[in-house]
N, C-alpha and C positions, 0 to 999 in steps of 0.2 A: 310166280314162275321163277325158277332158279336162274341166277345170273350166269350167262354163258362165259366160260373161261376162255381167255385169249389163247389162240393157237401157239404152238412152239415157234412156227415161222414168224408170226406176228411179233412175238416177244424178241426174236432175234433181230428183226428189222428195226424195231424200236430201239433196241440196245445200240445197234450200229449207228442210227441217226443221232442218238444222244452222244455217242463217242465222237462222231464227226463234228457236232456242234461244239462240244467241249474243246476239242483240238483246235477248231477255228478260233474260238474266243481266246485261248491261250496264245495262239500264234499272232493274233492281231494286237492283243492288249498286254501280253506278258513277255514271252520269249519266242524268238524266231530263229531257226537254224540257218546258218550260212556256211559256205565252204570257201577255201582260199585257192584261187586258180592261178595265181602268179606269185613271183618272189619279191614283190615290192616292199613287203613288210618283214623280210628276213632281217635279223635272226629271230624276231619276236614271233612271227607266224610263218609257217612253212607251207609250200604247195602240198595239198592233200590234208590239211587241217580242216576239221569241221567244228564249228563253235556255235554257242548260243549268244544271241544279242538281246539285251533287255530293252523292250519297247517302251517301258514306262520311265526310263531314266531321264529323258528330256521332254516328257509329255508327248502329245500326239498331233500329227499333221495329216494332210491328205495322203502323204507317202507312207504313213503307218498302215494304211488300208490296202487291201488287194487292188491291183491295177491303178493305184493312185486316185481312187474315186474322190471327186471334189465335194465331199460331204463336210469336211472340217475346214475351217478357215486357215489362217496363218499357223496357229498352234494353240492347243488347250493344255492346261495343267503343265505349263512350260517351266522347265528348269534348265539353265544353260550348262553346257559341258564345262568341265574343268580342263585347264591346260594339261596335256599329257594323256587324256582319254583316247583310247582307240575306238574309232567310231565308224559305223557303216552309214553311208549316205547315198542318195541318188545323185548321179553326175549332173551338174547344173546344165550342161549343154544339151542334154536330151531328156532329163528327168525320168529316165527309165533304167539306166545301167547302174548296178550296185557297185560301189567302191568302198574300200576300207583303208583308212589312213589314221595318223595320229594328229590330234589337235595341238598345234604349236602356237597359233596366233588367235587372240580373242578380239572382239570388236574394239576398234580404236587403237590397236597395236600397230607398230611399224615392224616389219620383218625384212631381213636381208641376210643373204649368205655371202660371206667373203672368205675366199681361200678355204672353203669347206666348213668354215665355222658359222653356225647359226647365230644371228644377232637379233635380239628382241628388245625393242624400244631403245636401240642404240647400244645395248650392253651385250658383249659376247657371252654365249652360253657355255658353261664349263663342260669339258669333256676330258676323260682320262682313258689312256690306251689300255686295253685288256690284252691284246695279242694279235696274231695274224692267223687267218683262216685260209686253208687251201681248198679251192672249189674245183671239182672235176667238171669238165664240160664236153660237148660233143667234139669228136675228132681227137681225143686224147689231150686237148689243151688244158692246162691247169692255170686257173686265175687265183691270184692272192688278193684278199681284202683285209683291211685292218678293222678290228672290232674295238669300239669305244663304249664307255658308259657316259651318256649325256645326262646332265642334271639341269632340268628346267628351273626357271625362277621360283616356282612354287615348291621346289624340293623333289619333284617327281623324277626318278631315275629310270632310264631304259637304255637298252643296247642299240647301237647303230652300226652299220657297215659302211666303209668308205673304200673305194678302189684307190683313189688318191684325192688330193685336195685341189686338183686342177682339171676336173671333168666339166662337162657341159653346163651343169646346174650348180657348180661350186662357187660361181661368182654371178650374183644376180643384181638387178636393180632394187631399189627400195620399194617395198610394197606397203601400202597403208590400208589396213583392214577396215572396210566400211561398217557402219552400224548394222547389226543383225546378220553379220557374216563371220565366217571362221576361216583360218588359214591352216591347210592340212599338208602334212609331209609324210612320206614313207620312211621307215627305219632303214631300208636299203637305199641310202641316199643317192647313189649314182645309178640306180636302176629303178627309179620310181617316177612315174608321171603324176604329178600332184599340183598343188596350188602354185608352184613356181612356174608351171607351164600355163600361162594365162589363157591361151587360145583353146586348150584342151580341158582344163579343170578350173583354174582360177579360184576366186573366193567362193566359199560354199554357203548359201543362204541357210539360216536356222531351220526354215521349213523343210529343207531337204534331208535333215538328219533323221535316220531311222531308229538308231539306238546305239548303246554302248556294248562293245564286245566284252563278254564276262568270262567264259571258260570254255575249254575244248571238251567235246564229248567223244571225238574219234579222230584218228590221224593215221594215214598210211603213206608210204613212200613211192607208190606207183611201180614197184618192182615186180608185181604179180598181175597178170591179166585176169579178166573175169572168169576164164575157164581154167586157169591154173590154180585149182583149189588147194593143191598141196603146198603152194607157195604163200597162201594168204597169211598164215600165222607169222611168217618172217617179214611180211610187208607192213604189218601193223606196228605203229610206234606206241607201244603200251605205256612207255614212260611219260608220254605227253597227255594221255587221256585224263581228263578232269583237272588239268593244269589251268590256273587262272591266267587271264590276259593282262599283262602289266606293261 
């Protein structure tokens, strides 16, 4: 008796199932997309940036899985982040909210900010002024921020913004990073809720790390609404697409 050929509908359904399974595996174990909803990582990351995070960079924990399923223990295939990595993690106070910040403090480090200068293990971190940036805000008010290039002890350089060196988080107590935890800061130093705010973020456990930000795959400036199709091309930041995150 001749073997019955599968129907076209059956082949389509099977193809869709395979595609969904492959996408699920890639999302869980390789790369997951995230978008930037706030300006805390300016000028490195802008509101409206979309990026891929490598899930394998630091190994896997329960927060690598959808809904934080408690299948994995503390971490498997673990590899600690390096100072200067831009990392997506689950906010420790609720273990649900996704945050993205830069790792500045490793387990055992002491961290302090004095007059806007980051100090790691008692040593001031070098920064050099790049220039002044004018930012337009609501109501026609213009804010000026100073842009610096900060050089971490391991040689990683990145840009930061400072409104001044006398804002709320520019003078902090001394923080001692516990074992198995990391100290995170935003590059927009005076507009970032990060590990300096102990009641809101604080030290981030290794198990809460989701992955390292790798590169942008899309970016828009929110100047065009969903129905303003004619404005879409002008709203896309083509120059940022496929930029690496440094």
